[in-house]
Structures are given as C-alpha cells and as structure tokens.
C-alpha positions, 0 to 999 in steps of 0.5 A: 629192123626197118621202120617200114617193117615195124609199122607193118607189124604194128598194123598187124597187132592192131588188126589182132586187137580189132579181131579179138574185140569181134569176139565175145571174150572179156578184154582181160583174156587178151591181156592174160593170153598174149604171152602164152605163145612163148610156151614154144620156148620150152623146146629149147630144153631139148636142144636148138633144133627142137627149140626152134621148131616148137618156137616156130610153130607157136610164132608162125603167122600162117599157123595163126591165120589157119587156126582163125579161119578154121575156127571161123569156118567151123564157128569155134570161138575158142579156135578163133581166139587161139588164132588171134592170140598167136597172130597178135603175139607174132606181131608183137614179137616182131616189133621188138625184133624177135623173129622165127628162129634158126636151129643155130640158137635162139638169138638167131632169127629170120630178122637177124641176130637178136642183140646185134645193133648193126642192122 
C-alpha cells in the first residue's frame, strides 16, 4: 500500500484514540475491544459471500461514523464507543493492508490481494 495512504490510516487511528479519550471509559477498554470487530470473520463459516458481507459490516468506516454520530446525537456513550472501536479497528487493519473484502475469498480486498508483494 502507498505510504501516503498508510499515513492517512495512521492519522485516522490516532483520531480514534483521541475520540476514545473524550469518553468516560478506562483505557484498558480500548485495548480489550480493539480486536472485537474481527468477530465479523465468523461469516466465513457460511461461505465467501456471507463472510465478505459480515466482515465488511464490521469494517466499514461509514458504519462506524454513523454509529458514533448516532451515539453523540442521542447521548449514548456505548454507541459512541462502538463507533470509535469500529473506526479505529478499520484504520488499524488498513495500516497492515487488510481492506474490505470481495466475495471471491478472504485475501481479496479493495486494497489488493493480501500477501501479494507486487503492489
């Protein structure tokens, strides 16, 4: 992945950390929950199409932002927390080259094929 795109994702991850710091949760919650969105991989037990769909729901930044904004509007810190965790996790994944999935298989993402060193 392009260095500029990685830097953008690092800054988005930093934004997630900042937003988390504005909530009234202890920091260990961030560390415990940051990998929680990977529960979306369970969809792959039902095939590539279901796996990609469920994975993408848990890794789509628009879903994360919508959750955070809904939580902010309704004054629901738990909803804000969920949005921040989804957003931060998605940024972290993209830093390492894991993008949204195509239904062709887990390694086929919008950032390219996972493990392909030619790009």
